[in-house]
C-alpha positions as CSV (number, residue, x, y, z in Angstrom):
1,G,27.2,-102.6,-167.9
2,Y,27.1,-106.4,-168.1
3,R,27.4,-109.3,-165.7
4,S,26.3,-112.9,-165.1
5,E,24.3,-113.7,-162.0
6,I,24.0,-117.2,-160.5
7,Y,21.4,-118.3,-158.0
8,V,20.7,-121.6,-156.4
9,M,17.4,-123.0,-155.0
10,K,16.5,-126.4,-153.6
11,D,14.3,-128.8,-155.7
12,K,13.2,-128.3,-159.3
13,K,12.4,-124.7,-160.1
14,K,11.5,-122.6,-163.1
15,P,13.1,-119.2,-164.2
16,Q,9.9,-117.4,-163.0
17,D,10.4,-118.9,-159.5
18,F,13.8,-117.3,-159.3
19,E,12.7,-113.9,-160.7
20,E,10.0,-113.6,-158.1
21,Q,12.6,-114.3,-155.3
22,I,15.2,-112.0,-156.8
23,G,12.5,-109.3,-156.7
24,A,11.7,-110.1,-153.1
25,M,15.4,-109.8,-152.0
26,K,16.0,-106.5,-150.1
27,N,19.4,-105.0,-149.9
28,G,21.1,-108.3,-150.8
29,A,19.6,-110.3,-148.0
30,W,19.5,-113.7,-149.6
31,K,19.3,-116.0,-146.6
32,G,16.0,-117.8,-146.4
33,I,15.5,-117.3,-150.1
34,F,18.5,-118.9,-151.8
35,E,20.7,-121.8,-150.7
36,I,24.0,-119.9,-151.1
37,A,24.8,-116.2,-151.6
38,P,24.2,-115.1,-155.2
39,V,27.3,-115.1,-157.3
40,Y,28.0,-112.1,-159.6
41,V,30.6,-112.3,-162.3
42,S,31.5,-109.4,-164.5
43,N,34.6,-110.6,-166.3
44,N,35.9,-113.7,-168.2
45,S,38.1,-115.0,-165.4
46,Y,36.1,-118.2,-165.3
47,Y,36.5,-119.0,-169.0
48,N,38.3,-122.3,-169.7
49,S,40.2,-121.9,-173.0
50,K,40.7,-125.7,-173.3
51,T,37.1,-126.8,-172.9
52,K,35.8,-123.5,-174.4
53,L,33.3,-123.4,-171.5
54,Y,32.6,-121.0,-168.7
55,T,33.2,-122.8,-165.4
56,K,32.3,-121.5,-162.0
57,T,32.5,-123.5,-158.8
58,L,29.6,-123.0,-156.4
59,S,30.1,-123.8,-152.7
60,G,28.7,-122.9,-149.4
61,S,27.4,-124.3,-146.1
62,G,23.9,-124.3,-147.6
63,L,24.8,-127.1,-150.1
64,S,24.9,-130.8,-149.2
65,T,25.4,-134.1,-151.0
66,E,22.5,-136.1,-152.5
67,E,20.2,-133.1,-152.7
68,T,18.4,-131.8,-155.8
69,Y,19.2,-128.2,-156.7
70,T,18.3,-125.8,-159.5
71,V,20.9,-123.4,-160.7
72,Y,19.7,-120.2,-162.4
73,V,22.2,-118.3,-164.6
74,R,21.0,-115.0,-166.0
75,N,22.9,-112.4,-168.0
76,V,22.1,-108.9,-167.1
77,S,22.9,-105.7,-169.0
78,G,22.0,-102.1,-168.0
79,I,21.0,-100.0,-171.0
80,R,21.8,-96.4,-170.3
81,G,19.9,-93.7,-172.1
82,L,20.7,-90.0,-172.0
83,D,18.0,-87.5,-172.0
84,Y,19.0,-83.8,-172.5
85,C,16.7,-81.2,-171.0
86,D,17.4,-77.6,-170.2
87,H,21.1,-78.2,-170.5
88,E,20.9,-80.8,-167.8
89,V,21.8,-84.4,-168.3
90,R,19.5,-87.0,-166.7
91,C,20.6,-90.6,-166.9
92,K,18.0,-93.4,-167.1
93,V,19.0,-97.0,-166.8
94,S,16.7,-99.9,-167.7
95,E,17.7,-103.4,-166.9
96,S,17.5,-106.2,-169.5
97,Y,18.1,-109.8,-168.7
98,A,17.7,-113.4,-170.0
99,G,18.4,-116.6,-168.0
100,A,18.2,-120.4,-168.0
101,V,17.9,-123.0,-165.3
102,K,19.5,-126.4,-164.8
103,T,18.3,-128.9,-162.2
104,A,20.6,-131.7,-161.0
105,K,21.1,-134.0,-158.0
106,T,24.4,-133.7,-156.2
107,T,26.6,-136.7,-155.6
108,K,28.8,-137.8,-152.8
109,S,32.5,-136.8,-153.0
110,Q,34.5,-139.2,-155.3
111,L,37.8,-140.8,-154.4
112,T,40.7,-138.8,-155.8
113,G,43.7,-140.8,-154.4
114,L,44.7,-143.9,-152.5
115,R,47.6,-144.7,-150.2
116,F,48.7,-147.3,-147.6
117,D,48.8,-146.2,-144.0
118,Q,52.4,-147.4,-143.4
119,E,52.2,-147.3,-139.6
120,R,49.4,-149.8,-139.6
121,I,50.8,-152.4,-142.0
122,T,52.5,-155.2,-140.2
123,D,54.6,-158.2,-141.4
124,T,55.7,-156.5,-144.6
125,E,58.8,-155.2,-146.2
126,Y,58.7,-151.9,-148.1
127,D,60.8,-151.6,-151.2
128,K,61.5,-147.9,-151.6
129,D,62.9,-148.3,-155.1
130,G,60.0,-150.3,-156.3
131,K,57.6,-148.3,-154.1
132,C,55.7,-151.4,-153.0
133,Y,55.1,-153.7,-150.0
134,T,55.9,-157.4,-150.1
135,V,54.8,-160.1,-147.7
136,A,56.0,-163.7,-147.6
137,L,53.3,-166.3,-148.5
138,S,54.3,-168.2,-145.4
139,K,52.6,-165.5,-143.3
140,G,49.3,-166.8,-144.5
141,S,47.3,-163.5,-144.3
142,L,47.8,-159.8,-144.2
143,T,45.7,-156.9,-143.0
144,M,46.0,-153.9,-145.3
145,A,45.4,-150.4,-144.0
146,L,44.2,-148.1,-146.8
147,E,43.3,-144.4,-146.9
148,G,41.3,-142.6,-149.6
149,E,41.8,-139.0,-150.6
150,F,38.6,-136.8,-151.0
151,R,37.8,-133.1,-151.4
152,E,37.6,-131.6,-148.0
153,N,35.0,-128.9,-148.8
154,V,32.3,-131.6,-149.0
155,E,32.4,-131.7,-145.2
156,S,33.6,-128.2,-144.5
157,G,32.1,-125.3,-146.5
158,A,35.0,-123.2,-145.3
159,A,37.6,-125.4,-147.0
160,D,39.0,-124.5,-150.4
161,Q,37.8,-126.4,-153.4
162,E,41.3,-127.9,-153.9
163,D,41.8,-128.9,-150.2
164,R,42.0,-132.7,-149.6
165,I,41.3,-134.9,-146.7
166,W,42.3,-138.5,-146.0
167,K,39.7,-141.0,-144.8
168,D,40.2,-144.6,-143.6
169,L,38.9,-147.3,-146.1
170,P,36.5,-148.9,-145.9
171,L,34.6,-145.7,-144.9
172,S,32.9,-145.5,-141.5
173,K,29.1,-145.3,-141.5
174,D,29.3,-141.6,-140.6
175,D,31.7,-140.9,-143.5
176,Q,29.4,-142.7,-145.9
177,K,27.0,-139.8,-145.6
178,N,29.3,-137.5,-147.5
179,Y,31.8,-139.7,-149.4
180,M,31.3,-142.3,-152.1
181,T,32.1,-145.9,-151.0
182,S,34.9,-147.2,-153.2
183,K,35.0,-150.8,-154.4
184,L,38.4,-152.2,-153.5
185,I,39.9,-155.1,-155.5
186,Y,42.9,-157.0,-154.3
187,C,45.1,-159.5,-156.2
188,V,48.1,-161.7,-155.4
189,G,51.1,-161.2,-157.5
190,E,54.6,-162.7,-157.8
191,A,57.9,-161.0,-157.1
192,R,60.9,-162.3,-158.9
193,D,64.4,-161.6,-157.5
194,T,67.7,-163.4,-157.3
195,E,67.0,-164.9,-153.9
């Protein structure tokens, strides 16, 4: 048998730190030992043929942004030996494993999309064909209402990795705890038409 096992602990750790904790784990009770439930993979479903890399998303309520975590990946194989004695077959299995660690600091969720909040933009005309808003220079000023798209699972561990959530920009002080503040640059352009 063969499988990959993935474990996560806070701060910088060594392989031996993980092995000691894995040995201390009784009946799969990982809470209080690891940050998320151990991940066991026994097939190639997470192999990316384009990048030629094995990619596995780790998520859970125990993980948060701007923390340092160490991920330990070990490959485990069970070596089965057959011992014949008095016409009975006894099966002995010895475990063999090798693993490596990687320590990294997590980041806040990055912006993945941008849109105008149409209901909060005043004194503008929306050109559906050109998909843009125009405002007459005679208005003098304009308040833009922008929203940014982020991955929702940063805030909710129960959310799917692909779930998205829209946040008002600039971000509120509370949202800045989990989401990266985006630098917004505005410019004034010219619209040419027949009128």
